[in-house]
TORKOL-4160 file (C-alpha; in steps of 0.2 Angstrom, whole numbers, padded with zeros to 4 digits, m for minus):
94
<pt num="1" X="m1012" Y="m0564" Z="m0474"/>
<pt num="2" X="m0995" Y="m0570" Z="m0474"/>
<pt num="3" X="m0989" Y="m0554" Z="m0483"/>
<pt num="4" X="m0996" Y="m0544" Z="m0469"/>
<pt num="5" X="m0987" Y="m0554" Z="m0456"/>
<pt num="6" X="m0971" Y="m0553" Z="m0465"/>
<pt num="7" X="m0973" Y="m0534" Z="m0467"/>
<pt num="8" X="m0977" Y="m0533" Z="m0448"/>
<pt num="9" X="m0961" Y="m0543" Z="m0444"/>
<pt num="10" X="m0951" Y="m0531" Z="m0455"/>
<pt num="11" X="m0957" Y="m0516" Z="m0445"/>
<pt num="12" X="m0954" Y="m0525" Z="m0428"/>
<pt num="13" X="m0936" Y="m0529" Z="m0434"/>
<pt num="14" X="m0933" Y="m0511" Z="m0439"/>
<pt num="15" X="m0940" Y="m0505" Z="m0422"/>
<pt num="16" X="m0929" Y="m0517" Z="m0413"/>
<pt num="17" X="m0913" Y="m0512" Z="m0423"/>
<pt num="18" X="m0917" Y="m0493" Z="m0420"/>
<pt num="19" X="m0918" Y="m0496" Z="m0401"/>
<pt num="20" X="m0902" Y="m0506" Z="m0401"/>
<pt num="21" X="m0893" Y="m0493" Z="m0411"/>
<pt num="22" X="m0899" Y="m0479" Z="m0400"/>
<pt num="23" X="m0893" Y="m0488" Z="m0385"/>
<pt num="24" X="m0876" Y="m0492" Z="m0392"/>
<pt num="25" X="m0874" Y="m0474" Z="m0397"/>
<pt num="26" X="m0879" Y="m0467" Z="m0380"/>
<pt num="27" X="m0867" Y="m0478" Z="m0371"/>
<pt num="28" X="m0853" Y="m0474" Z="m0383"/>
<pt num="29" X="m0856" Y="m0456" Z="m0380"/>
<pt num="30" X="m0856" Y="m0458" Z="m0361"/>
<pt num="31" X="m0839" Y="m0466" Z="m0363"/>
<pt num="32" X="m0834" Y="m0450" Z="m0372"/>
<pt num="33" X="m0826" Y="m0460" Z="m0386"/>
<pt num="34" X="m0827" Y="m0456" Z="m0405"/>
<pt num="35" X="m0833" Y="m0470" Z="m0416"/>
<pt num="36" X="m0815" Y="m0473" Z="m0423"/>
<pt num="37" X="m0807" Y="m0474" Z="m0405"/>
<pt num="38" X="m0821" Y="m0485" Z="m0399"/>
<pt num="39" X="m0820" Y="m0497" Z="m0413"/>
<pt num="40" X="m0802" Y="m0499" Z="m0412"/>
<pt num="41" X="m0801" Y="m0501" Z="m0393"/>
<pt num="42" X="m0815" Y="m0515" Z="m0394"/>
<pt num="43" X="m0811" Y="m0523" Z="m0410"/>
<pt num="44" X="m0827" Y="m0518" Z="m0419"/>
<pt num="45" X="m0826" Y="m0511" Z="m0437"/>
<pt num="46" X="m0830" Y="m0493" Z="m0437"/>
<pt num="47" X="m0841" Y="m0495" Z="m0453"/>
<pt num="48" X="m0851" Y="m0509" Z="m0444"/>
<pt num="49" X="m0852" Y="m0499" Z="m0428"/>
<pt num="50" X="m0859" Y="m0484" Z="m0438"/>
<pt num="51" X="m0872" Y="m0495" Z="m0447"/>
<pt num="52" X="m0877" Y="m0503" Z="m0430"/>
<pt num="53" X="m0879" Y="m0486" Z="m0422"/>
<pt num="54" X="m0891" Y="m0480" Z="m0436"/>
<pt num="55" X="m0901" Y="m0496" Z="m0434"/>
<pt num="56" X="m0897" Y="m0501" Z="m0452"/>
<pt num="57" X="m0891" Y="m0519" Z="m0449"/>
<pt num="58" X="m0893" Y="m0533" Z="m0438"/>
<pt num="59" X="m0878" Y="m0540" Z="m0427"/>
<pt num="60" X="m0870" Y="m0556" Z="m0422"/>
<pt num="61" X="m0871" Y="m0562" Z="m0404"/>
<pt num="62" X="m0852" Y="m0560" Z="m0403"/>
<pt num="63" X="m0853" Y="m0541" Z="m0407"/>
<pt num="64" X="m0868" Y="m0539" Z="m0395"/>
<pt num="65" X="m0857" Y="m0548" Z="m0382"/>
<pt num="66" X="m0842" Y="m0536" Z="m0386"/>
<pt num="67" X="m0853" Y="m0521" Z="m0385"/>
<pt num="68" X="m0860" Y="m0525" Z="m0368"/>
<pt num="69" X="m0843" Y="m0529" Z="m0361"/>
<pt num="70" X="m0836" Y="m0513" Z="m0368"/>
<pt num="71" X="m0850" Y="m0503" Z="m0359"/>
<pt num="72" X="m0847" Y="m0513" Z="m0343"/>
<pt num="73" X="m0862" Y="m0524" Z="m0343"/>
<pt num="74" X="m0866" Y="m0542" Z="m0344"/>
<pt num="75" X="m0874" Y="m0547" Z="m0360"/>
<pt num="76" X="m0890" Y="m0551" Z="m0352"/>
<pt num="77" X="m0890" Y="m0534" Z="m0343"/>
<pt num="78" X="m0888" Y="m0525" Z="m0360"/>
<pt num="79" X="m0902" Y="m0536" Z="m0368"/>
<pt num="80" X="m0913" Y="m0531" Z="m0354"/>
<pt num="81" X="m0909" Y="m0512" Z="m0357"/>
<pt num="82" X="m0914" Y="m0515" Z="m0376"/>
<pt num="83" X="m0930" Y="m0523" Z="m0370"/>
<pt num="84" X="m0933" Y="m0508" Z="m0359"/>
<pt num="85" X="m0932" Y="m0496" Z="m0374"/>
<pt num="86" X="m0946" Y="m0506" Z="m0383"/>
<pt num="87" X="m0964" Y="m0505" Z="m0380"/>
<pt num="88" X="m0969" Y="m0517" Z="m0366"/>
<pt num="89" X="m0980" Y="m0528" Z="m0378"/>
<pt num="90" X="m0966" Y="m0529" Z="m0391"/>
<pt num="91" X="m0966" Y="m0546" Z="m0399"/>
<pt num="92" X="m0962" Y="m0552" Z="m0417"/>
<pt num="93" X="m0977" Y="m0564" Z="m0417"/>
<pt num="94" X="m0994" Y="m0558" Z="m0411"/>
């Protein structure tokens, strides 16, 4: 049973990272900035940013904070936007 729970959590994490990445990508596009320009202006490595936008990696709270500020949001507002991209019943532990 624990293996099933672990696999379910992996799927949930992937879903969360995809939603986060899509939101970052969409907001960067709204600013009309390429990945290199954006990463330089906001001190976020372009490789890191690329992998985040693709939903391939997790992020640190400091990067989340930088991204939300770069898009003109408070971090809590940006997290709420991520939540809004996920199913209403999204939860790692059912």
